[in-house]
N, C-alpha and C positions, 0 to 999 in steps of 0.2 A: 372513636371520634372521626377517623378517616372514612369509615363506611357511612356515617351520617352525612358527612360533607359531600361524598360521592353521590348519595341519594338525593341530596338537595340540588346538586348540579344537574343530575339526571332529570329531575322534575322540570328544571328551567329549560333544558335542551329539548326534551320531548314535547314541550309546549310549541316548538316551532313547527309550522307545517311545511313539509318537504316532500318531494316526490321520491319514491323508492321503487327500484327496479330489481325484482328478485332474479337470481341466476337461473338459466334454463337447465333442466336436468341433463347430466352427463358432460357439462362443460368442465374442463380441467381447472384446478384451483388457480393457477397463474392467469388463465383467461378470465376467470371469475373476478379476480382482483383487479385486473386491467379494465374490465367493463365497469366495475363499481367506481373505480377512480376516474374514469372518463366522465361518468355521470356526475360525480362529486365535483370535478374540476369545472364542468360546464355550469352547474348550479351555483358554484361559489362566486361567479361573476355578479350575481344579483344580490349577494349577501351584504348587509350593512354593518354588521358587527361580528366579533369573534364568537360570541355565544351561539349565534345562528349557524355559523360554519361548523362549530364543534358539534352542535346538535345534528346537523346534516351528516357528518362523518359517522357519529355514533349510530344513527338510525340506518345508514347504508351498511355499516358493518354487521348489524343485527340481522340483515337479510341474507348474509353469506352463511351457508350451512357447513362449509369446509373450514376447519381450524387453520389449515395451511393457507387458504385463500384469504381468511380474515387477518392473518398475521401479515401476509404480503401487503394487503390493502392498507392496514393501519400504519405500516412503515412509510408507504407512499403518501398517505394522507397527512401524516405528521410533517413530512417535508413540504407539502403544499401549504399547511397552516403556518409553518415557520416562514415561508416566503411571503404569505399574506401579512404577517405581522411585520416583517422587514419592510414591505412596501408601504404600509400604513405609517410607519415610524420614520425617524430620520435616517438618512443614509449613514452607513457605519463608516467611521473615519480611521479605524485602526484594525490591525489583525486580532487584537484581544477582543474587540467587539464581535468579530466573526466567530471566535471560539465560543463566546457566550451564546451566539445564535445557534450553534450546533448543539450546545448543551440544552438550550431551550427546546429544540426540535426533539431530542431524546425525552425530555420531560413531558412534552405533549403526547408523544407516543404512549408513554406509560398511562397518562390520564385517559386516552382513548381506549386502551385495553381494559382499564377499570370499568368505563362506561359500557363497553361491549359485553363484558362479563355479566353486569347487572341486567342489561337488556335480555341477554340470553336466558338468565334465570327467570325473569318475569314472563318471557315468551313461552316458557314451560310450565307456567303456573306456580312457580316456587316463590314464596314470599317470606320464608323463615329467615330471621335475622342472622342466625348462625350460619346457615347456608350461604347467605349473601356475603357475609364476612369471609367465609372460606374461599368463595369465588374471587373475591377481590384480592385476597392474598396470593392465590394461585396466578391471577392475572399479572401480578407484579413480577413474576418469575420470567425467565428467558422464554420467548415465544414458542420455541420448539417443545417446551414442557406443557403447552396448553392442551396436549392430548389428554393429560390427566384431568384438566378442567372439563373437557367434553365428556369423558367417561363419568365423572361425578354428576354433571347435569343430567345425562341420560339416565343414570341410575336413580337419581332423586325424582325425576319426572315419571319413570316407570313405576316406582314404588307408590306414588301418589295416585296413579291411574289403575293400580292393581296388577301391574305386569312385573315380570322379573327383569333383571338387569339386561338379559339377552334380547328383550323386546317380545317375549312370549307372555301369554296370560298364564295365571297360576296353574292351569290345568295342563298346559302344553309341555311336551318333553322333547319335541323335535329340535335338532340343533339348527341354529341360525348362523349364516356366514357373518363374520365380523365386518364392521364398517370399513370400507376401503380407506377413508381418511385416517382412522385410527391405526390401521395396519401399516400405513406409510410412515408412521412416526415411531422412532425408537422407544422402547420401553423406559430406558434411562439413558439419556444422552451423556456423552463424556463431559467432564467439567470444562468450563470456559475459562481461559486465561484472563484474569482481571489485571488491568494496568493503570493503577492510580497515578495521578499527576502530582509530583512533589515540587515545591519551589515555583519558580517563575516558568510558566508553560512556553514562554517565547524565548527562552535562553537554554542552550545546551552547553554544559561545562566542557572545557577543553580536557582531553584525556590526560591521565597521569601515568607516567612511565616509572618503573621501579628503579631505573638507572638513568641519569641524565648523561649528556655528552661527556666523553672521556675515554680513557684507555681501559680495556677489559681483557680478561684472559679468555682464550678460546673455550667455547662450550658454555659461556655465561648465558643464562636465560633471562629475557626481558619480559616482565609482566606488565600488563596495561589494564587500567580500570578507568571508569567514569563515575563522577558524582551524580550524574543524571540518571534517575531511575529508568531502567529498561532500555538504556541507549545501546546501540549496536556499533561496534568499533570496526573500522577498516584501515588497512595499512599498505604502504609500499616500501620497497627498498631499492627502487630503480631511479630515484631522483624526480619522479613525477608526483603530483599531488594526488592523494587517494580520492576515489569516488565510491559510490555504492556498487560499482562493478569491480572494484579492487578486491584483494584478498580480505576475507572476514576474519577478525580475530577470534579464535576458538581456544586458545591456550598460549602459554609462554613461548616466545620466539627465541630460538638458539642462535647466538652470534658466534660464528667461527672465523670470520674474516672482517676487515674494515667495512662498515655498513652505514649508509645514510637511511635512517628510518623516519617516516612521516605517518602520522595517525590522525584520524578524524573520528568524531563520535556523532551519530545520527540518532536523534531522539525519537520517541513514539509519535511525536507531532510532525515528524519529517523535516525538522530543522536541523541544520548542521552546526557543529562547533567550529571554533578556530582550529587551525592545523597546529598540532604539536609535533616537533621534530627533534632528532638527536643524531649526532655523529659519533659512531663508536670506532676506535682504533684497536686492532688486535696486533700486538708486536709479532713479527716474524711469521705472519700468517701468509699462506700461499695466495697469490693473485688468481682469482677465478679465470679459467681458460673458456673463452667464448667459442661457440661452434663457428666455423668459417664456411661451411658448405651446406646447402640444402640439396639432399639427394632425391632425384626423381626415380620412382620405381621403374623396373625394366619394361613394363607395358607402356611407358611414356605418359602416364596420367598422373598429374599432380593432384593429390587428394585434398578434398575440403578439410579444413582444420589444420593443415600443415603450417607450422610456425615459420615466419619469415622475418628476420631482423632488418630494420631500416634505421637510417641515420640522417640527421639534419646536415646540410652542407650549405655553402654560400654565406650570406651575411646573418648577423644576429637578428632575431625577431623580438621586438620590444612592444609590450601592450600599450605603451604610451603613443607609438606611432603607427602601429599595425592596424589593419582594417580587415573585416570579413571580406573575402574575395581576393585578397592579395595573393600573388604567386609566392609559393614557398618551395625551397629546393630540398627535396627529400630523395635519398638514393638507397639502393640495396646496401647493406653492410656485410653481406656475405654472398658468395657466388652460388649459382644454381647449376648442378651438373647431372647428366645422365651417363652413367658409366665414367668414361674418361672425357666425355665431351662437355665443354662449358656452354650451357644454353643461355646463361645471363651472367655477366661478370659482376664482381663487387664494384659498386659505383653506378650501376644501371639506374636510370631515372625511375622514380616512383611518383604516381599521380596522388596528390594529397591536397587538402584545402583547410584553411582556417574557418571554423564555424563560430567562434566567439573570440572577440578581441576588445576587452574592456580596460581602459586605463585606471590607474589608482585614483580614488576619490576620497579625500579626507582620511578617515580611518580605515576605509575599505581598500584592500589590496587590489592590484590589477589581475586580470585573468586572460589566459590563452587556451583555447581548445582547438585541436585539429583532428581530422579524420583522414584515414588512408584509403584510397579507392582501388588502385590497380597497378600492375607492373607488367612490362612487356618481356616475355620469355620466348626465345626462339621465334620472334616475330609475331607472337600471339598474345593478345591481352589477357591477363590472368586477374580475375576480380579478387580484390582483398578487402578485409574489414579489420578495423582496429583504430586506435586513436588514444590520445592522452590529454590530461588536463594539467596545467601549470599555473599555480597561484603565487603571486608575489608575497614576500615576507611582510610581517607586521612589525614596525619599528616604533621607537618611543615617540617619533614625531608624525606617526601615521602609517598608512599602508604604502608599500612600495610596488612598483611595476613588475610584472612577470617578464622574464627574458629567457628565450630559447637560444641556447648558444650552439654554434657548429660543433658537431661531434656527438651531441646527445643522441642516444639511441632509444628505439621503442620497438615493441613486437607487433607484427601484423599477422593475419592468418588468411589462408586461401579460403574464399567464400564459396566455391563450387568446384567439383571435379573438373579439371581442364586438361585436355590432351595437348601436350606440348612437343611430342616426338615428331 
């Protein structure tokens, strides 16, 4: 039934008169696809309906002799047709409508692959219903597997013209080199990870911790999971809000001392969950001893990637009153030494800036984001990179503002080798 429908659509599309530009010999597949797309995009400006545009795309795809070029072109053309559909319809009013557009684009790409397969069969003089059905089924696979479709088409056309599958006549025995396009495709590509969407695609569930806040014994392992299918979990234990640059959860977290744990889940649609947090107390656990000195190597060069701890000083920063560009007071939280010589004392000023300062709004909590830029060591500016995010809590009455308190620490890193001796 699907084959009959595809053939009916094909008859309607091929009735449209469009200009076709075949690729020149020796042109790389990507360049072929780009050339075909440029022609299609230019001619689409005079199209009056979607049937004409789809017929143009299918006809132009049939002119491409490379499987790789056809796959690249069809992906580009599907995006073009999706944009045309969006422009002719009403403007999308929600993110859900945008997701439907993406799904529509993928559907269009599949339809174009089917039409291209049928056109390729007919261009080789193949009209068998079974062969057409097989071509349609192969076209619905992943584009990289289309090398199998090309091999089937070549074999069928060669058999009908009295040739062998290698392109020789029946009496020839000389070996022929394989098609460059076929050689560039793997015989059997690795399986592709399929990520179906479960539930509401616009909501990522908050992570679930195996233990809530409370007193634990040393060595307790905390497991984290998410009800959102294929969500990725990120966590922090330093008081800052996790981001996708934070530690990724790959297995249970061992709690050996009092710890503040925060976790987020990021879904396959790149949306983020609310923050889940817990405070764990471990009786009689030792207080972690923080390093107090950054040691410069004997050659006097502070190496890129060297960690440097900084701390906030001065007044509290509140997302309700703070603004991007405000001066913030950040200092070294450890000294920098070369041998016995102190090159920068603890408390030396660090250049940093707020990059986001959003107040709480209804149920949405406030946010503060800062970046660390540089520090002066022995009178020389040392470039640094680093920064953190802090999100306010969510309460019963709505979101709360984020507040960076004096004494909160963060890690920065030397951005480039810098000689400070």
